[in-house]
C-alpha positions, -999 to 999 in steps of 0.1 A, spaced: -203 155 165 -226 157 195 -243 189 205 -229 207 234 -261 203 254 -259 165 250 -223 164 261 -232 185 292 -261 163 300 -240 131 298 -214 148 321 -242 158 345 -257 122 345 -222 109 355 -221 131 386 -259 131 394 -256 101 418 -228 119 437 -250 151 440 -279 131 453 -256 114 479 -244 149 490 -280 161 494 -289 130 514 -258 135 536 -268 171 545 -304 160 551 -293 134 576 -270 158 594 -298 184 595 -325 161 610 -300 144 634 -295 177 651 -332 180 660 -351 211 668 -345 213 706 -317 239 704 -329 259 675 -348 292 674 -376 289 649 -396 320 638 -430 313 623 -444 336 596 -475 335 573 -474 348 537 -494 348 505 -478 344 470 -494 354 438 -479 343 405 -484 346 367 -465 322 345 -462 323 307 -450 294 286 -441 304 250 -437 274 227 -414 285 199 -411 251 183 -411 214 194 -376 218 209 -375 253 223 -396 271 249 -394 305 266 -407 306 302 -414 338 322 -430 346 355 -438 373 379 -446 368 416 -457 391 444 -450 378 479 -462 395 510 -467 388 547 -502 384 561 -500 398 596 -491 426 593 -496 430 556 -462 440 542 -443 431 510 -416 405 513 -404 399 477 -411 408 441 -398 382 416 -394 385 379 -378 354 362 -373 341 327 -355 312 311 -350 295 278 -356 257 277 -344 233 251 -354 197 247 -323 175 245 -330 138 244 -359 116 255 -375 134 285 -346 157 293 -344 195 289 -317 220 295 -325 254 310 -307 288 313 -321 320 326 -320 350 348 -341 362 378 -345 396 395 -355 396 431 -365 428 450 -359 417 487 -376 436 515 -367 429 552 -375 394 564 -391 409 595 -426 422 587 -424 446 617 -392 462 604 -394 500 601 -371 498 570 -387 499 535 -354 492 517 -358 468 488 -325 452 478 -322 440 442 -307 406 436 -297 391 403 -297 353 398 -283 338 366 -290 300 365 -285 269 345 -300 235 350 -317 203 337 -353 190 340 -365 155 335 -399 137 338 -410 101 338 -445 85 336 -456 55 358 -491 50 345 -512 81 355 -484 93 378 -459 117 365 -426 122 383 -405 153 378 -369 161 386 -353 196 384 -316 203 390 -305 239 391 -273 259 399 -277 296 404 -254 324 413 -265 352 436 -255 389 431 -268 416 455 -267 454 449 -242 471 471 -252 490 502 -235 517 523 -250 527 557 -283 511 548 -286 528 514 -282 513 479 -252 523 458 -242 513 423 -228 479 415 -234 443 425 -214 419 446 -213 381 444 -225 363 475 -226 326 467 -237 297 445 -268 277 454 -277 241 442 -314 233 440 -330 199 436 -368 195 432 -387 162 432 -424 165 421 -453 142 415 -485 150 394 -516 128 395 -549 136 376 -580 135 398 -605 144 371 -604 138 334 -630 150 308 -628 137 272 -594 122 279 -581 156 291 -568 162 326 -590 188 343 -579 186 380 -544 176 389 -530 172 424 -493 180 427 -468 173 455 -433 189 453 -403 189 476 -372 211 469 -340 213 489 -314 241 484 -277 241 495 -254 271 496 -218 269 484 -192 298 487 -165 314 507 -190 335 527 -211 305 536 -200 294 571 -230 281 591 -258 278 566 -247 253 540 -282 240 543 -303 269 530 -339 257 529 -365 231 521 -398 237 505 -428 213 505 -457 222 482 -491 206 479 -514 221 452 -546 215 431 -542 225 394 -574 233 376 -571 232 338 -596 256 322 -584 252 286 -553 236 270 -537 271 272 -550 283 306 -548 268 341 -547 280 377 -535 266 409 -543 269 446 -519 254 471 -500 254 503 -462 257 506 -441 252 538 -408 271 535 -383 261 562 -351 282 559 -319 284 579 -305 319 587 -268 329 584 -264 324 622 -269 287 617 -291 282 648 -320 304 638 -347 293 613 -377 307 595 -408 283 593 -431 300 568 -467 289 560 -476 301 525 -508 302 505 -502 303 468 -524 314 439 -510 309 404 -521 314 368 -505 295 339 -507 307 304 -494 288 274 -488 305 240 -479 286 208 
């Protein structure tokens, strides 16, 4: 009898083409509308991240991360992120993932007088896949997450969480080694693009949630330690439908692998 993960993967592969078509459909609608009648707010941020990859055995990994995200001008916190997931290799180059994230969300306006940080819980499931084309590595990541926000009354946090919506995420990435020493990659250039779509009864005007484009240089210090410096453009639609955030983000990340 097949493992549950393999059955789920086979089902996912059957609907993957339909999901890709849906994503392409919304992208076409989004770009056809143009930017002439949209209100776009530009912001600048810095993200710092520390990522741990714990290899339990050849088939199981535990991934964890913590990120601090803040505005540059003025300097003010935007988000604090703590995320963990368990990853299991299924077949060939496919893996299944399940995890949970905690977001502490400050106001999106760095000039806001409010210091309220709203906790958000995000359980998620997904699949990851990679392929090699010579030196080029292509990555795919499909993820579905549910979003639960802590309740508020008159601008103050109260007990309990409320479900807001589901969000589908698809990320396409490319890795290419720029420098190799003794057959080991030392500098890798990475390009990623991720689109996110909202689904739920409360989603009216922002089915398209956001798109992120990320260009980075990865420096491998040892097989267990690497760091990245890169630029991320985060384009996000607000609930109103006609207003957008266009964020320029400088990212610094440390990656630590433990066997």
